[in-house]
C-alpha positions, -999 to +999 in steps of 0.1 A: -710+596-217-706+564-199-723+559-165-712+542-134-731+509-128-749+513-095-770+481-095-756+449-082-734+433-109-722+401-092-745+376-109-766+372-078-735+363-057-727+396-039-724+378-006-699+353-021-679+381-036-678+400-002-666+368+015-639+364-011-628+401-007-626+397+031-607+363+028-582+379+005-572+402+033-570+375+060-539+377+081-529+412+070-523+439+095-546+470+092-518+489+074-511+460+050-548+456+043-550+493+035-521+490+011-536+459-005-569+477-010-551+507-025-533+485-050-565+467-058-582+500-064-555+511-088-556+478-107-594+480-111-592+517-121-567+507-148-590+479-160-620+503-161-600+529-179-629+553-184-620+584-165-655+598-166-668+566-149-639+568-124-648+604-116-684+593-109-671+566-086-649+591-068-678+614-062-700+586-050-673+574-026-671+610-012-709+612-007-708+581+015-677+588+034-683+591+071 
């Protein structure tokens, strides 16, 4: 069984990645940003392709949902 990677995996540049993620949404309305994030999630889920890992990610996202 594959496991979801929970340790930082950005090559020491998590802050740079976060800035890029925010910049990619610049100028979008809240609704457009939500649509963009949904499309990005589907693209990345397809790239990952391992449904067990994706189920682990879904569960983790639910745990930390406010």
